[in-house]
Structure formats: structure tokens, C-alpha cells
Biopython code that builds the backbone (N, CA, C, O; Angstrom):
import numpy as np
from Bio.PDB.StructureBuilder import StructureBuilder

atoms = [
    (1, "MET", "N", (0.824, -1.149, 0.037)),
    (1, "MET", "CA", (-0.010, 0.015, 0.008)),
    (1, "MET", "C", (0.879, 1.266, 0.020)),
    (1, "MET", "O", (1.677, 1.513, 0.924)),
    (2, "SER", "N", (0.696, 1.953, -0.947)),
    (2, "SER", "CA", (1.520, 3.224, -1.059)),
    (2, "SER", "C", (0.799, 4.429, -0.322)),
    (2, "SER", "O", (-0.374, 4.687, -0.591)),
    (3, "SER", "N", (1.468, 5.116, 0.549)),
    (3, "SER", "CA", (0.743, 6.169, 1.379)),
    (3, "SER", "C", (1.522, 7.416, 1.281)),
    (3, "SER", "O", (2.589, 7.538, 1.884)),
    (4, "PRO", "N", (0.996, 8.403, 0.496)),
    (4, "PRO", "CA", (1.789, 9.672, 0.393)),
    (4, "PRO", "C", (1.797, 10.353, 1.844)),
    (4, "PRO", "O", (0.960, 10.091, 2.708)),
    (5, "ASN", "N", (2.819, 11.230, 1.995)),
    (5, "ASN", "CA", (2.889, 11.890, 3.251)),
    (5, "ASN", "C", (1.706, 12.874, 3.414)),
    (5, "ASN", "O", (1.284, 13.588, 2.505)),
    (6, "LEU", "N", (1.258, 12.834, 4.570)),
    (6, "LEU", "CA", (0.168, 13.770, 4.943)),
    (6, "LEU", "C", (0.778, 15.162, 4.955)),
    (6, "LEU", "O", (1.953, 15.379, 5.250)),
    (7, "PRO", "N", (-0.211, 16.196, 4.574)),
    (7, "PRO", "CA", (0.432, 17.605, 4.661)),
    (7, "PRO", "C", (0.991, 18.017, 5.863)),
    (7, "PRO", "O", (1.952, 18.775, 5.735)),
    (8, "ALA", "N", (0.643, 17.717, 7.051)),
    (8, "ALA", "CA", (1.126, 18.161, 8.257)),
    (8, "ALA", "C", (2.386, 17.533, 8.736)),
    (8, "ALA", "O", (2.983, 17.993, 9.709)),
    (9, "VAL", "N", (2.820, 16.461, 8.059)),
    (9, "VAL", "CA", (3.959, 15.700, 8.481)),
    (9, "VAL", "C", (5.281, 16.187, 7.927)),
    (9, "VAL", "O", (5.397, 16.430, 6.726)),
    (10, "THR", "N", (6.308, 16.336, 8.806)),
    (10, "THR", "CA", (7.599, 16.674, 8.387)),
    (10, "THR", "C", (8.558, 15.628, 8.904)),
    (10, "THR", "O", (8.157, 14.495, 9.168)),
    (11, "GLY", "N", (9.747, 15.970, 9.044)),
    (11, "GLY", "CA", (10.854, 15.050, 9.566)),
    (11, "GLY", "C", (10.700, 14.814, 11.061)),
    (11, "GLY", "O", (11.471, 14.028, 11.612)),
    (12, "ASP", "N", (9.789, 15.419, 11.728)),
    (12, "ASP", "CA", (9.783, 15.141, 13.175)),
    (12, "ASP", "C", (9.296, 13.800, 13.660)),
    (12, "ASP", "O", (9.271, 13.480, 14.849)),
    (13, "LEU", "N", (8.905, 13.029, 12.644)),
    (13, "LEU", "CA", (8.465, 11.649, 12.989)),
    (13, "LEU", "C", (9.427, 10.580, 12.517)),
    (13, "LEU", "O", (9.030, 9.453, 12.222)),
    (14, "LEU", "N", (10.628, 10.926, 12.454)),
    (14, "LEU", "CA", (11.706, 9.908, 12.112)),
    (14, "LEU", "C", (11.801, 8.896, 13.123)),
    (14, "LEU", "O", (11.570, 9.177, 14.299)),
    (15, "PRO", "N", (12.171, 7.562, 12.703)),
    (15, "PRO", "CA", (12.284, 6.520, 13.714)),
    (15, "PRO", "C", (13.188, 6.724, 14.870)),
    (15, "PRO", "O", (14.286, 7.251, 14.689)),
    (16, "VAL", "N", (12.818, 6.358, 15.998)),
    (16, "VAL", "CA", (13.689, 6.343, 17.157)),
    (16, "VAL", "C", (13.976, 4.981, 17.800)),
    (16, "VAL", "O", (13.091, 4.131, 17.699)),
    (17, "PRO", "N", (15.038, 4.690, 18.409)),
    (17, "PRO", "CA", (15.227, 3.356, 19.017)),
    (17, "PRO", "C", (14.308, 3.232, 20.201)),
    (17, "PRO", "O", (14.014, 4.199, 20.902)),
    (18, "VAL", "N", (13.870, 2.024, 20.399)),
    (18, "VAL", "CA", (13.028, 1.793, 21.651)),
    (18, "VAL", "C", (13.893, 1.351, 22.748)),
    (18, "VAL", "O", (14.475, 0.269, 22.673)),
    (19, "ALA", "N", (14.017, 2.159, 23.808)),
    (19, "ALA", "CA", (14.880, 1.795, 24.950)),
    (19, "ALA", "C", (14.406, 0.692, 25.768)),
    (19, "ALA", "O", (15.142, -0.242, 26.086)),
    (20, "ASP", "N", (13.064, 0.796, 26.147)),
    (20, "ASP", "CA", (12.426, -0.221, 26.947)),
    (20, "ASP", "C", (11.183, -0.589, 26.421)),
    (20, "ASP", "O", (10.218, 0.150, 26.616)),
    (21, "PRO", "N", (11.054, -1.737, 25.714)),
    (21, "PRO", "CA", (9.778, -2.114, 25.006)),
    (21, "PRO", "C", (8.702, -2.270, 26.000)),
    (21, "PRO", "O", (7.552, -2.109, 25.590)),
    (22, "SER", "N", (8.902, -2.575, 27.324)),
    (22, "SER", "CA", (7.762, -2.688, 28.239)),
    (22, "SER", "C", (7.131, -1.288, 28.569)),
    (22, "SER", "O", (6.096, -1.234, 29.234)),
    (23, "ARG", "N", (7.730, -0.197, 28.121)),
    (23, "ARG", "CA", (7.161, 1.065, 28.344)),
    (23, "ARG", "C", (6.809, 1.781, 27.122)),
    (23, "ARG", "O", (6.372, 2.929, 27.198)),
    (24, "HIS", "N", (6.976, 1.158, 25.934)),
    (24, "HIS", "CA", (6.555, 1.735, 24.625)),
    (24, "HIS", "C", (5.094, 1.843, 24.725)),
    (24, "HIS", "O", (4.395, 0.923, 25.150)),
    (25, "PRO", "N", (4.602, 3.069, 24.296)),
    (25, "PRO", "CA", (3.211, 3.328, 24.342)),
    (25, "PRO", "C", (2.268, 2.346, 23.563)),
    (25, "PRO", "O", (1.193, 1.975, 24.034)),
    (26, "ALA", "N", (2.722, 1.967, 22.392)),
    (26, "ALA", "CA", (1.853, 1.022, 21.575)),
    (26, "ALA", "C", (1.930, -0.390, 22.253)),
    (26, "ALA", "O", (0.912, -1.080, 22.301)),
    (27, "ALA", "N", (3.032, -0.804, 22.742)),
    (27, "ALA", "CA", (3.072, -2.098, 23.426)),
    (27, "ALA", "C", (2.287, -2.112, 24.620)),
    (27, "ALA", "O", (1.633, -3.119, 24.895)),
    (28, "VAL", "N", (2.279, -1.114, 25.354)),
    (28, "VAL", "CA", (1.466, -1.003, 26.658)),
    (28, "VAL", "C", (0.019, -1.104, 26.284)),
    (28, "VAL", "O", (-0.727, -1.887, 26.872)),
    (29, "TYR", "N", (-0.400, -0.304, 25.287)),
    (29, "TYR", "CA", (-1.826, -0.325, 24.897)),
    (29, "TYR", "C", (-2.243, -1.752, 24.306)),
    (29, "TYR", "O", (-3.329, -2.245, 24.614)),
    (30, "LEU", "N", (-1.384, -2.376, 23.482)),
    (30, "LEU", "CA", (-1.746, -3.693, 23.017)),
    (30, "LEU", "C", (-1.821, -4.760, 24.089)),
    (30, "LEU", "O", (-2.673, -5.649, 24.058)),
    (31, "ALA", "N", (-0.920, -4.649, 25.021)),
    (31, "ALA", "CA", (-0.884, -5.742, 26.119)),
    (31, "ALA", "C", (-2.073, -5.624, 26.963)),
    (31, "ALA", "O", (-2.359, -6.614, 27.637)),
    (32, "ARG", "N", (-2.814, -4.592, 27.042)),
    (32, "ARG", "CA", (-3.974, -4.485, 27.949)),
    (32, "ARG", "C", (-5.230, -4.979, 27.120)),
    (32, "ARG", "O", (-6.298, -5.082, 27.724)),
    (33, "LEU", "N", (-5.168, -5.277, 25.833)),
    (33, "LEU", "CA", (-6.353, -5.595, 25.015)),
    (33, "LEU", "C", (-6.503, -7.135, 25.170)),
    (33, "LEU", "O", (-5.538, -7.805, 25.537)),
    (34, "ALA", "N", (-7.652, -7.674, 24.906)),
    (34, "ALA", "CA", (-7.939, -9.108, 24.850)),
    (34, "ALA", "C", (-7.139, -9.619, 23.627)),
    (34, "ALA", "O", (-6.886, -8.895, 22.665)),
    (35, "PRO", "N", (-6.741, -10.971, 23.732)),
    (35, "PRO", "CA", (-5.886, -11.451, 22.741)),
    (35, "PRO", "C", (-6.485, -11.363, 21.372)),
    (35, "PRO", "O", (-5.770, -11.130, 20.397)),
    (36, "GLY", "N", (-7.808, -11.549, 21.267)),
    (36, "GLY", "CA", (-8.453, -11.476, 19.962)),
    (36, "GLY", "C", (-8.458, -10.112, 19.300)),
    (36, "GLY", "O", (-8.679, -10.049, 18.090)),
    (37, "SER", "N", (-8.228, -9.007, 20.014)),
    (37, "SER", "CA", (-8.180, -7.682, 19.616)),
    (37, "SER", "C", (-6.884, -7.139, 19.301)),
    (37, "SER", "O", (-6.780, -6.147, 18.580)),
    (38, "ARG", "N", (-5.819, -7.772, 19.832)),
    (38, "ARG", "CA", (-4.453, -7.281, 19.686)),
    (38, "ARG", "C", (-4.026, -7.271, 18.212)),
    (38, "ARG", "O", (-3.453, -6.276, 17.769)),
    (39, "ARG", "N", (-4.278, -8.329, 17.435)),
    (39, "ARG", "CA", (-3.860, -8.319, 16.065)),
    (39, "ARG", "C", (-4.507, -7.292, 15.186)),
    (39, "ARG", "O", (-3.873, -6.754, 14.279)),
    (40, "SER", "N", (-5.706, -7.025, 15.431)),
    (40, "SER", "CA", (-6.334, -5.997, 14.491)),
    (40, "SER", "C", (-6.009, -4.613, 15.021)),
    (40, "SER", "O", (-6.006, -3.683, 14.214)),
    (41, "GLN", "N", (-5.752, -4.400, 16.218)),
    (41, "GLN", "CA", (-5.393, -3.089, 16.720)),
    (41, "GLN", "C", (-3.861, -2.845, 16.416)),
    (41, "GLN", "O", (-3.443, -1.711, 16.182)),
    (42, "ALA", "N", (-3.080, -3.908, 16.428)),
    (42, "ALA", "CA", (-1.636, -3.681, 16.051)),
    (42, "ALA", "C", (-1.539, -3.385, 14.649)),
    (42, "ALA", "O", (-0.692, -2.584, 14.254)),
    (43, "ALA", "N", (-2.430, -4.033, 13.762)),
    (43, "ALA", "CA", (-2.448, -3.681, 12.352)),
    (43, "ALA", "C", (-2.922, -2.228, 12.087)),
    (43, "ALA", "O", (-2.372, -1.521, 11.243)),
    (44, "ALA", "N", (-3.995, -1.802, 12.865)),
    (44, "ALA", "CA", (-4.409, -0.416, 12.852)),
    (44, "ALA", "C", (-3.336, 0.537, 13.175)),
    (44, "ALA", "O", (-3.220, 1.532, 12.460)),
    (45, "LEU", "N", (-2.504, 0.345, 14.205)),
    (45, "LEU", "CA", (-1.405, 1.160, 14.635)),
    (45, "LEU", "C", (-0.362, 1.235, 13.628)),
    (45, "LEU", "O", (0.217, 2.302, 13.423)),
    (46, "ASP", "N", (-0.054, 0.083, 12.927)),
    (46, "ASP", "CA", (0.905, -0.025, 11.907)),
    (46, "ASP", "C", (0.467, 0.925, 10.703)),
    (46, "ASP", "O", (1.273, 1.698, 10.184)),
    (47, "THR", "N", (-0.805, 0.824, 10.309)),
    (47, "THR", "CA", (-1.383, 1.682, 9.287)),
    (47, "THR", "C", (-1.264, 3.054, 9.578)),
    (47, "THR", "O", (-0.838, 3.857, 8.748)),
    (48, "VAL", "N", (-1.668, 3.409, 10.878)),
    (48, "VAL", "CA", (-1.515, 4.758, 11.282)),
    (48, "VAL", "C", (-0.073, 5.361, 11.182)),
    (48, "VAL", "O", (0.112, 6.513, 10.791)),
    (49, "ALA", "N", (0.943, 4.513, 11.559)),
    (49, "ALA", "CA", (2.352, 4.904, 11.451)),
    (49, "ALA", "C", (2.675, 5.055, 9.971)),
    (49, "ALA", "O", (3.409, 5.985, 9.635)),
    (50, "ARG", "N", (2.193, 4.227, 9.069)),
    (50, "ARG", "CA", (2.544, 4.348, 7.685)),
    (50, "ARG", "C", (1.897, 5.605, 7.080)),
    (50, "ARG", "O", (2.516, 6.281, 6.258)),
    (51, "LEU", "N", (0.668, 5.916, 7.478)),
    (51, "LEU", "CA", (-0.054, 7.152, 7.042)),
    (51, "LEU", "C", (0.591, 8.344, 7.432)),
    (51, "LEU", "O", (0.661, 9.299, 6.658)),
    (52, "LEU", "N", (1.112, 8.372, 8.670)),
    (52, "LEU", "CA", (1.684, 9.562, 9.316)),
    (52, "LEU", "C", (3.034, 9.821, 8.686)),
    (52, "LEU", "O", (3.463, 10.975, 8.689)),
    (53, "THR", "N", (3.701, 8.893, 8.175)),
    (53, "THR", "CA", (5.064, 9.086, 7.706)),
    (53, "THR", "C", (5.163, 8.923, 6.214)),
    (53, "THR", "O", (6.114, 9.419, 5.611)),
    (54, "GLY", "N", (4.220, 8.247, 5.593)),
    (54, "GLY", "CA", (4.261, 8.072, 4.153)),
    (54, "GLY", "C", (5.292, 7.007, 3.905)),
    (54, "GLY", "O", (5.692, 6.896, 2.746)),
    (55, "ASP", "N", (5.808, 6.164, 4.876)),
    (55, "ASP", "CA", (6.824, 5.222, 4.729)),
    (55, "ASP", "C", (6.165, 3.844, 4.945)),
    (55, "ASP", "O", (5.625, 3.502, 5.997)),
    (56, "ASP", "N", (6.272, 3.077, 3.809)),
    (56, "ASP", "CA", (5.676, 1.662, 3.832)),
    (56, "ASP", "C", (6.402, 0.662, 4.885)),
    (56, "ASP", "O", (5.827, -0.345, 5.297)),
    (57, "ASP", "N", (7.687, 1.016, 5.277)),
    (57, "ASP", "CA", (8.409, 0.218, 6.238)),
    (57, "ASP", "C", (8.181, 0.614, 7.658)),
    (57, "ASP", "O", (8.715, -0.036, 8.556)),
    (58, "ARG", "N", (7.411, 1.656, 7.919)),
    (58, "ARG", "CA", (7.141, 2.128, 9.241)),
    (58, "ARG", "C", (6.103, 1.394, 9.950)),
    (58, "ARG", "O", (5.122, 0.988, 9.328)),
    (59, "ASN", "N", (6.238, 1.183, 11.240)),
    (59, "ASN", "CA", (5.235, 0.419, 12.006)),
    (59, "ASN", "C", (5.070, 1.158, 13.351)),
    (59, "ASN", "O", (5.761, 2.137, 13.631)),
    (60, "ALA", "N", (4.071, 0.621, 14.222)),
    (60, "ALA", "CA", (3.880, 1.137, 15.446)),
    (60, "ALA", "C", (4.986, 1.159, 16.428)),
    (60, "ALA", "O", (5.038, 1.980, 17.344)),
    (61, "GLU", "N", (5.904, 0.201, 16.210)),
    (61, "GLU", "CA", (7.061, -0.097, 17.088)),
    (61, "GLU", "C", (8.085, 1.097, 16.853)),
    (61, "GLU", "O", (8.621, 1.598, 17.841)),
    (62, "ASN", "N", (8.362, 1.549, 15.638)),
    (62, "ASN", "CA", (9.321, 2.483, 15.508)),
    (62, "ASN", "C", (8.871, 3.891, 15.235)),
    (62, "ASN", "O", (9.678, 4.740, 14.857)),
    (63, "LEU", "N", (7.534, 4.167, 15.428)),
    (63, "LEU", "CA", (7.019, 5.594, 15.313)),
    (63, "LEU", "C", (7.275, 6.190, 16.669)),
    (63, "LEU", "O", (6.960, 5.577, 17.689)),
    (64, "PRO", "N", (7.856, 7.406, 16.700)),
    (64, "PRO", "CA", (7.967, 8.179, 17.893)),
    (64, "PRO", "C", (6.653, 8.864, 18.386)),
    (64, "PRO", "O", (6.427, 10.056, 18.176)),
    (65, "TRP", "N", (5.838, 8.069, 19.028)),
    (65, "TRP", "CA", (4.449, 8.423, 19.379)),
    (65, "TRP", "C", (4.581, 9.707, 20.394)),
    (65, "TRP", "O", (3.604, 10.451, 20.481)),
    (66, "HIS", "N", (5.604, 9.953, 21.062)),
    (66, "HIS", "CA", (5.692, 11.212, 21.871)),
    (66, "HIS", "C", (5.881, 12.477, 21.062)),
    (66, "HIS", "O", (5.741, 13.571, 21.608)),
    (67, "ARG", "N", (6.185, 12.372, 19.810)),
    (67, "ARG", "CA", (6.350, 13.456, 18.879)),
    (67, "ARG", "C", (5.120, 13.626, 18.064)),
    (67, "ARG", "O", (5.139, 14.548, 17.249)),
    (68, "VAL", "N", (4.124, 12.939, 18.144)),
    (68, "VAL", "CA", (2.853, 13.105, 17.303)),
    (68, "VAL", "C", (2.064, 14.332, 17.948)),
    (68, "VAL", "O", (1.758, 14.351, 19.140)),
    (69, "ARG", "N", (1.790, 15.264, 17.130)),
    (69, "ARG", "CA", (1.052, 16.544, 17.681)),
    (69, "ARG", "C", (-0.266, 16.560, 17.065)),
    (69, "ARG", "O", (-0.681, 15.691, 16.298)),
    (70, "TYR", "N", (-0.957, 17.686, 17.475)),
    (70, "TYR", "CA", (-2.426, 17.958, 17.084)),
    (70, "TYR", "C", (-2.437, 17.944, 15.510)),
    (70, "TYR", "O", (-3.326, 17.315, 14.936)),
    (71, "GLN", "N", (-1.556, 18.562, 14.857)),
    (71, "GLN", "CA", (-1.668, 18.726, 13.475)),
    (71, "GLN", "C", (-1.396, 17.326, 12.665)),
    (71, "GLN", "O", (-1.885, 17.139, 11.550)),
    (72, "HIS", "N", (-0.678, 16.484, 13.243)),
    (72, "HIS", "CA", (-0.637, 15.196, 12.697)),
    (72, "HIS", "C", (-1.866, 14.374, 12.920)),
    (72, "HIS", "O", (-2.210, 13.550, 12.073)),
    (73, "THR", "N", (-2.505, 14.553, 13.961)),
    (73, "THR", "CA", (-3.679, 13.863, 14.387)),
    (73, "THR", "C", (-4.867, 14.305, 13.294)),
    (73, "THR", "O", (-5.615, 13.500, 12.737)),
    (74, "GLN", "N", (-4.880, 15.655, 13.119)),
    (74, "GLN", "CA", (-5.915, 16.109, 12.194)),
    (74, "GLN", "C", (-5.709, 15.676, 10.760)),
    (74, "GLN", "O", (-6.647, 15.383, 10.018)),
    (75, "ALA", "N", (-4.394, 15.648, 10.393)),
    (75, "ALA", "CA", (-4.129, 15.231, 9.085)),
    (75, "ALA", "C", (-4.502, 13.711, 8.903)),
    (75, "ALA", "O", (-5.056, 13.297, 7.885)),
    (76, "LEU", "N", (-4.152, 12.909, 9.974)),
    (76, "LEU", "CA", (-4.523, 11.503, 9.962)),
    (76, "LEU", "C", (-6.012, 11.304, 9.892)),
    (76, "LEU", "O", (-6.505, 10.441, 9.166)),
    (77, "ARG", "N", (-6.708, 12.086, 10.632)),
    (77, "ARG", "CA", (-8.112, 11.958, 10.683)),
    (77, "ARG", "C", (-8.739, 12.100, 9.256)),
    (77, "ARG", "O", (-9.612, 11.329, 8.856)),
    (78, "SER", "N", (-8.249, 13.114, 8.529)),
    (78, "SER", "CA", (-8.700, 13.392, 7.184)),
    (78, "SER", "C", (-8.336, 12.152, 6.271)),
    (78, "SER", "O", (-9.184, 11.631, 5.546)),
    (79, "ALA", "N", (-7.073, 11.724, 6.343)),
    (79, "ALA", "CA", (-6.656, 10.636, 5.629)),
    (79, "ALA", "C", (-7.459, 9.322, 5.824)),
    (79, "ALA", "O", (-7.780, 8.609, 4.873)),
    (80, "LEU", "N", (-7.745, 9.061, 7.045)),
    (80, "LEU", "CA", (-8.489, 7.819, 7.380)),
    (80, "LEU", "C", (-9.991, 8.018, 6.878)),
    (80, "LEU", "O", (-10.571, 7.017, 6.460)),
    (81, "ALA", "N", (-10.612, 9.153, 6.889)),
    (81, "ALA", "CA", (-11.919, 9.397, 6.581)),
    (81, "ALA", "C", (-11.981, 9.248, 5.016)),
    (81, "ALA", "O", (-13.009, 8.824, 4.488)),
    (82, "ASP", "N", (-10.884, 9.596, 4.284)),
    (82, "ASP", "CA", (-10.865, 9.452, 2.788)),
    (82, "ASP", "C", (-10.686, 8.056, 2.291)),
    (82, "ASP", "O", (-11.126, 7.677, 1.206)),
    (83, "ARG", "N", (-9.949, 7.223, 3.220)),
    (83, "ARG", "CA", (-9.617, 5.881, 2.765)),
    (83, "ARG", "C", (-10.555, 4.755, 3.263)),
    (83, "ARG", "O", (-10.733, 3.748, 2.577)),
    (84, "TYR", "N", (-11.156, 4.935, 4.469)),
    (84, "TYR", "CA", (-11.757, 3.874, 5.024)),
    (84, "TYR", "C", (-13.320, 4.212, 5.382)),
    (84, "TYR", "O", (-13.765, 5.359, 5.348)),
    (85, "SER", "N", (-14.035, 3.144, 5.705)),
    (85, "SER", "CA", (-15.409, 3.432, 6.215)),
    (85, "SER", "C", (-15.307, 4.120, 7.530)),
    (85, "SER", "O", (-14.254, 4.089, 8.167)),
    (86, "PRO", "N", (-16.507, 4.824, 8.014)),
    (86, "PRO", "CA", (-16.367, 5.454, 9.232)),
    (86, "PRO", "C", (-16.025, 4.475, 10.391)),
    (86, "PRO", "O", (-15.189, 4.849, 11.213)),
    (87, "VAL", "N", (-16.569, 3.321, 10.516)),
    (87, "VAL", "CA", (-16.237, 2.401, 11.458)),
    (87, "VAL", "C", (-14.809, 1.994, 11.519)),
    (87, "VAL", "O", (-14.257, 1.927, 12.617)),
    (88, "THR", "N", (-14.183, 1.724, 10.449)),
    (88, "THR", "CA", (-12.783, 1.376, 10.397)),
    (88, "THR", "C", (-11.861, 2.600, 10.691)),
    (88, "THR", "O", (-10.862, 2.490, 11.401)),
    (89, "ALA", "N", (-12.234, 3.739, 10.125)),
    (89, "ALA", "CA", (-11.464, 4.987, 10.434)),
    (89, "ALA", "C", (-11.575, 5.262, 11.921)),
    (89, "ALA", "O", (-10.551, 5.594, 12.518)),
    (90, "ASN", "N", (-12.664, 5.160, 12.539)),
    (90, "ASN", "CA", (-12.715, 5.433, 13.936)),
    (90, "ASN", "C", (-11.984, 4.445, 14.838)),
    (90, "ASN", "O", (-11.450, 4.803, 15.888)),
    (91, "ARG", "N", (-11.979, 3.222, 14.404)),
    (91, "ARG", "CA", (-11.168, 2.161, 15.175)),
    (91, "ARG", "C", (-9.702, 2.571, 15.101)),
    (91, "ARG", "O", (-8.956, 2.490, 16.076)),
    (92, "HIS", "N", (-9.319, 3.016, 13.901)),
    (92, "HIS", "CA", (-7.879, 3.334, 13.750)),
    (92, "HIS", "C", (-7.534, 4.569, 14.562)),
    (92, "HIS", "O", (-6.555, 4.569, 15.309)),
    (93, "LEU", "N", (-8.330, 5.621, 14.422)),
    (93, "LEU", "CA", (-8.200, 6.843, 15.138)),
    (93, "LEU", "C", (-8.221, 6.627, 16.672)),
    (93, "LEU", "O", (-7.412, 7.209, 17.394)),
    (94, "ALA", "N", (-9.144, 5.793, 17.147)),
    (94, "ALA", "CA", (-9.198, 5.555, 18.548)),
    (94, "ALA", "C", (-7.942, 5.014, 19.071)),
    (94, "ALA", "O", (-7.431, 5.517, 20.072)),
    (95, "ALA", "N", (-7.378, 3.964, 18.423)),
    (95, "ALA", "CA", (-6.173, 3.308, 18.734)),
    (95, "ALA", "C", (-4.964, 4.360, 18.748)),
    (95, "ALA", "O", (-4.128, 4.404, 19.651)),
    (96, "HIS", "N", (-4.979, 5.093, 17.775)),
    (96, "HIS", "CA", (-3.844, 6.207, 17.714)),
    (96, "HIS", "C", (-4.059, 7.113, 18.967)),
    (96, "HIS", "O", (-3.113, 7.332, 19.723)),
    (97, "CYS", "N", (-5.221, 7.609, 19.178)),
    (97, "CYS", "CA", (-5.508, 8.566, 20.367)),
    (97, "CYS", "C", (-5.203, 7.895, 21.691)),
    (97, "CYS", "O", (-4.664, 8.543, 22.588)),
    (98, "VAL", "N", (-5.484, 6.797, 21.826)),
    (98, "VAL", "CA", (-5.219, 6.080, 23.177)),
    (98, "VAL", "C", (-3.649, 5.883, 23.352)),
    (98, "VAL", "O", (-3.127, 6.027, 24.457)),
    (99, "VAL", "N", (-2.956, 5.564, 22.274)),
    (99, "VAL", "CA", (-1.526, 5.475, 22.366)),
    (99, "VAL", "C", (-0.853, 6.745, 22.577)),
    (99, "VAL", "O", (0.165, 6.845, 23.262)),
    (100, "CYS", "N", (-1.459, 7.778, 21.950)),
    (100, "CYS", "CA", (-0.685, 9.095, 22.061)),
    (100, "CYS", "C", (-1.060, 9.796, 23.426)),
    (100, "CYS", "O", (-0.212, 10.497, 23.978)),
    (101, "SER", "N", (-2.265, 9.629, 23.960)),
    (101, "SER", "CA", (-2.589, 10.329, 25.169)),
    (101, "SER", "C", (-3.145, 9.472, 26.310)),
    (101, "SER", "O", (-3.332, 9.989, 27.411)),
    (102, "GLY", "N", (-3.419, 8.164, 26.085)),
    (102, "GLY", "CA", (-3.964, 7.380, 27.033)),
    (102, "GLY", "C", (-5.286, 7.616, 27.374)),
    (102, "GLY", "O", (-5.742, 7.147, 28.416)),
    (103, "LYS", "N", (-6.087, 8.417, 26.473)),
    (103, "LYS", "CA", (-7.445, 8.745, 26.681)),
    (103, "LYS", "C", (-8.202, 8.199, 25.505)),
    (103, "LYS", "O", (-7.617, 7.745, 24.522)),
    (104, "ARG", "N", (-9.539, 8.249, 25.619)),
    (104, "ARG", "CA", (-10.408, 7.792, 24.504)),
    (104, "ARG", "C", (-10.226, 8.663, 23.306)),
    (104, "ARG", "O", (-9.909, 9.841, 23.472)),
    (105, "GLY", "N", (-10.402, 8.170, 22.113)),
    (105, "GLY", "CA", (-10.054, 8.953, 20.910)),
    (105, "GLY", "C", (-11.253, 9.739, 20.481)),
    (105, "GLY", "O", (-12.291, 9.780, 21.142)),
    (106, "VAL", "N", (-11.061, 10.386, 19.301)),
    (106, "VAL", "CA", (-12.128, 11.219, 18.651)),
    (106, "VAL", "C", (-12.618, 10.431, 17.437)),
    (106, "VAL", "O", (-11.994, 9.449, 17.034)),
    (107, "SER", "N", (-13.712, 10.855, 16.870)),
    (107, "SER", "CA", (-14.194, 10.106, 15.747)),
    (107, "SER", "C", (-14.098, 10.964, 14.536)),
    (107, "SER", "O", (-13.925, 12.178, 14.636)),
    (108, "VAL", "N", (-14.213, 10.322, 13.336)),
    (108, "VAL", "CA", (-14.108, 11.043, 12.070)),
    (108, "VAL", "C", (-15.477, 11.413, 11.591)),
    (108, "VAL", "O", (-15.603, 12.144, 10.609)),
    (109, "SER", "N", (-16.538, 10.925, 12.264)),
    (109, "SER", "CA", (-17.971, 11.293, 11.737)),
    (109, "SER", "C", (-18.663, 11.775, 12.864)),
    (109, "SER", "O", (-19.832, 12.146, 12.758)),
]
sb = StructureBuilder()
sb.init_structure("model")
sb.init_model(0)
sb.init_chain("A")
sb.init_seg("    ")
for serial, (resi, resn, name, xyz) in enumerate(atoms, 1):
    if name == "N":
        sb.init_residue(resn, " ", resi, " ")
    sb.init_atom(name, np.array(xyz, "f"), 0.0, 1.0, " ", f" {name:<3s}", serial, name[0])
structure = sb.get_structure()
């Protein structure tokens, strides 16, 4: 899947090494999910990482979640709404928002 860079994204989301995987925000989020939900939400977070960076090799593990800002989230919201059904877009966006803030996400519709 080819994903062009979103307008709000610059070089601030370059990969960073993961010092402690047990404290990585995506890993912590996925660990608290039921086993049946982990795979789909991990795939959603990988999609989010690719959309935010335009890099098909990017995934949730190497995205610097602490650097994702409001403008990234708004660009992501638009991209998800353009590409997916509202239910799927909202699921992706909710996972993104929980990982970034630890709170419930926003919806695209």
C-alpha cells in the first residue's frame, strides 16, 4: 500500500530506537487488550504509522509516538476518512489517540 505523506507531516516523526519495550506506548496499549483484539489493533497502529510518515516500512514499534502532535492527528483523521469506512477509520483513530494520550479517541464522523 503506497501512502503519500500527509500535509502536516515533516521530519519530526523519524524512527527512534526503543529503549524499553515494556514502556513503549503502543506495546502497553496492545498488552491491555484481549488476545483477539491485539492483532487487529496492532495492524491499525501500523497503518497509522505508515499514513503519518508515508513510509511503507514504518510500523507502530518505530514511530515516535511522543512526537505526534495535534496537526498530525488532524491530518491523519482526514486521511482515514478518505480511505476507510467510518467504523474502520474510527477504530484506527481511537487506537492512535489512546496510544498518544492514554485517553479515548475522537471520531471522524
